[in-house]
C-alpha positions in Angstrom: 78.9 171.6 111.3 77.5 171.1 107.8 74.3 171.5 105.9 75.2 168.5 103.4 77.3 165.5 104.0 79.1 163.8 101.3 79.1 159.4 101.5 81.9 158.6 99.5 81.4 156.0 96.9 84.7 154.8 95.8 83.4 153.2 92.4 82.3 155.1 89.3 78.6 156.5 88.6 76.2 153.9 87.6 78.1 151.1 89.5 76.1 149.1 91.7 77.8 150.4 94.9 76.8 153.8 93.3 73.2 153.3 92.7 72.7 151.3 95.9 73.9 154.5 97.8 72.4 156.3 96.1 68.8 154.6 97.1 70.0 154.7 100.6 70.4 158.5 100.6 67.2 159.5 98.3 65.4 157.9 101.5 67.5 159.4 104.2 67.0 162.4 103.0 63.4 162.0 102.6 62.9 160.8 106.2 64.1 164.0 107.1 67.8 163.1 108.3 70.2 166.7 109.0 72.1 167.1 107.6 71.2 165.8 104.2 73.7 163.4 102.3 75.0 163.1 98.5 77.1 160.5 97.0 80.3 161.7 95.9 82.2 159.1 93.2 85.8 159.1 94.4 87.1 156.0 91.6 90.7 154.8 90.9 92.9 152.2 91.9 90.3 149.5 92.4 88.5 151.0 95.3 91.5 152.5 96.8 92.0 156.3 95.7 88.1 156.7 97.7 89.3 154.7 100.2 92.4 157.0 101.1 90.0 159.7 101.2 87.8 159.1 103.1 90.5 157.4 105.9 92.1 161.1 105.9 88.9 163.0 105.7 88.2 164.8 109.2 85.6 162.7 112.0 83.3 165.7 112.0 80.0 163.6 110.5 80.5 165.7 107.3 82.2 162.5 105.7 81.2 159.0 105.5 82.1 155.9 103.6 79.9 153.8 101.7 82.1 150.1 101.2 81.9 146.7 101.9 84.4 143.2 101.5 86.6 145.2 98.7 88.6 147.1 102.3 89.4 143.6 103.4 90.8 142.0 100.1 92.8 145.3 99.1 94.4 144.8 102.3 94.9 141.1 102.1 96.6 141.2 98.7 99.1 144.2 100.1 97.3 146.4 98.0 97.0 149.1 101.2 98.1 148.6 104.4 95.1 149.4 106.4 91.4 147.8 106.3 87.8 148.1 108.1 89.0 149.1 111.6 90.8 152.2 110.0 86.9 153.8 110.4 84.6 153.8 112.6 81.5 151.1 111.7 77.9 152.7 111.5 75.8 150.0 110.0 75.6 147.8 107.5 72.0 148.3 105.0 72.0 145.8 102.0 73.1 142.3 101.2 73.9 141.6 97.5 74.0 137.7 96.9 76.7 136.5 94.7 76.2 134.0 91.6 78.9 132.0 89.7 77.8 131.9 86.3 79.9 129.9 83.2 80.5 130.4 79.1 78.2 128.1 77.1 81.4 125.6 76.4 82.3 125.3 79.9 82.5 121.2 80.7 80.0 121.5 83.7 77.3 122.2 84.8 77.5 122.7 88.5 79.3 122.4 91.4 79.5 119.1 91.5 80.3 118.7 88.0 82.8 122.0 88.2 84.5 119.9 91.2 84.9 116.1 89.3 86.1 118.3 85.9 88.4 120.5 88.0 90.2 117.7 90.3 90.7 115.6 86.9 92.4 118.5 85.4 93.9 121.0 87.8 94.8 124.2 87.1 93.2 124.1 84.0 90.1 125.9 85.2 90.1 129.4 84.3 88.0 132.0 86.6 87.8 135.6 85.2 88.2 137.6 88.4 89.9 140.8 89.2 93.0 140.7 91.3 92.3 141.9 94.8 88.5 142.8 94.3 85.8 140.9 96.1 85.2 139.4 92.7 88.4 137.6 93.4 88.2 136.3 96.6 84.7 134.9 95.6 86.9 133.1 93.4 88.9 131.6 96.1 86.3 130.5 98.4 84.4 128.5 96.3 87.8 127.1 95.1 88.0 126.3 99.0 85.0 125.1 99.3 84.8 122.6 96.4 88.6 121.4 96.9 89.7 122.2 93.1 93.0 124.5 92.0 91.7 126.9 89.5 93.8 130.0 87.6 92.1 133.4 88.0 92.9 135.5 85.1 92.5 139.3 86.2 90.2 141.6 84.3 90.0 145.3 84.8 86.3 145.4 85.9 83.0 143.5 85.6 82.4 144.6 82.2 85.8 143.0 81.5 85.1 139.6 82.9 81.6 139.1 81.3 82.8 139.8 77.7 85.6 137.2 78.6 83.2 134.2 79.6 80.7 135.2 76.9 83.6 134.6 75.2 84.5 131.4 76.2 88.3 132.9 77.4 87.5 131.4 80.9 85.4 129.3 82.1 83.4 131.1 85.4 83.3 134.1 86.5 80.8 136.2 89.3 77.9 137.4 87.8 74.5 139.4 89.5 71.1 138.3 89.5 70.2 140.8 86.7 73.0 140.3 84.1 72.7 136.5 85.2 69.0 136.5 84.3 68.8 138.3 81.0 71.9 136.4 79.7 70.5 133.1 81.3 67.4 133.7 78.7 69.3 134.3 75.8 71.2 131.4 75.8 74.2 132.9 76.1 75.7 132.1 79.8 75.0 129.1 81.9 74.5 130.3 86.0 76.4 127.3 88.4 75.1 128.4 91.2 74.0 130.7 94.1 75.9 131.5 96.8 73.2 132.3 99.4 71.3 129.8 101.7 68.1 130.6 99.5 67.2 131.0 95.9 67.1 133.7 93.7 63.7 135.1 93.0 64.7 136.3 90.0 66.7 132.9 88.8 64.1 130.5 90.7 65.2 127.6 89.0 68.8 128.0 90.2 69.7 125.9 92.6 71.9 126.6 95.7 75.4 125.8 96.5 74.3 124.3 99.9 71.1 122.1 97.2 74.9 121.3 95.9 76.8 120.0 99.1 78.6 123.0 99.1 77.2 125.4 102.3 78.4 128.5 100.5 77.2 132.2 101.8 78.8 134.8 99.5 77.3 138.4 99.5 78.4 142.2 98.7 77.6 143.4 102.5 77.3 147.3 101.7 77.1 150.0 104.8 78.3 153.0 106.4 81.7 153.8 108.2 83.0 157.2 109.6 86.4 157.8 109.7 88.6 157.0 112.8 87.8 159.5 115.5 83.6 159.7 115.2 82.2 160.7 118.3 79.6 157.9 119.3 76.8 160.7 119.2 77.9 161.2 115.7 77.7 157.1 115.0 74.2 156.8 117.0 72.9 159.4 115.0 73.6 158.2 111.4 73.0 154.4 112.8 69.4 155.4 113.8 68.7 157.0 110.6 69.6 154.4 108.9 67.7 151.6 110.9 64.4 154.1 110.2 65.8 153.6 106.2 65.5 150.1 106.8 62.2 149.9 107.6 61.1 152.1 104.7 59.1 150.0 102.5 59.7 152.0 99.3 63.2 151.8 100.0 63.0 148.0 100.4 61.2 147.5 97.3 63.6 149.6 95.2 66.7 147.6 96.6 65.0 144.2 95.9 63.8 145.2 92.6 68.0 145.6 91.8 68.5 142.0 92.5 69.6 143.1 96.0 68.2 143.2 99.9 68.1 145.1 103.0 69.8 143.4 105.8 70.3 146.4 108.4 73.0 145.5 111.2 74.9 148.0 113.8 76.6 148.6 116.7 78.7 145.3 117.8 76.7 143.1 115.7 78.0 145.1 112.7 81.5 145.0 114.5 81.9 141.5 114.9 80.2 141.0 111.0 83.8 142.6 109.8 85.7 141.1 112.4 84.6 137.6 111.5 84.7 138.3 107.7 88.5 139.3 108.2 89.8 136.3 110.0 88.2 133.7 107.4 89.3 136.0 104.2 92.7 136.2 106.3 92.8 132.2 106.5 91.7 131.7 102.8 94.2 134.3 101.5 96.9 132.1 103.4 95.6 128.8 102.6 95.9 129.3 98.9 99.2 131.2 98.8 97.6 135.0 98.0 98.2 136.8 101.2 100.5 139.6 101.0 101.3 142.1 103.5 101.4 146.1 102.3 104.8 148.0 102.3 
């Protein structure tokens, strides 16, 4: 019942989610999607404000929600009492691989050395993250895989985390391909590993975690969901359009230029991905003592 549907992005304008979803929307509109779609940023509370707005919207197809694993991490740390299944999944569109960077004074250069140092100095490895966010859970997955104890120091967003690493206030933190490449070239940051099975095209000299003996695959998987109760007809329409977008060469090139890539998944496969991710992250949250139930 609308000429333009809104796609809620629960982060500020100019961030990675906003940029990638505007690419999705541009391709969707260009390929003839009806209704047309428009990004609406509703930032605040680490993604929670926009998540709640999307959950409370009418399930008539006029509101979509651009989300990724942050909805799971916020739930597992007790910040919200709902998770991915409070929405109706449509399709995953993009993946962004996780890289771990380190300050120039960090006493290690790869995961093997980091593991050895962490075991020799339990609890002294400082990691920059934002508590309850996907950056936090990236660090928890690394900690779990390496079998070490690290202290997560919370910062309010990517920019503050980067400043802490560059100033050697902390040892490690998550970085993006583009940011990592920039600082690696200037010698102001080390890149410890890529948490993905394949090496980065932007940073081809950096070994993957698997090459170092740790089969980690950590990504930010962005897609669309609808408010709970949306009809199958509406779900299928948007999934069909996103599948069309995922095959568009102009869209694929634009996404890859930003250091991400297209990995389209819909229907039962997308739901299973959510279920598997929730189960694995719950295991890690409980085993490392960060699991909290929202009141």
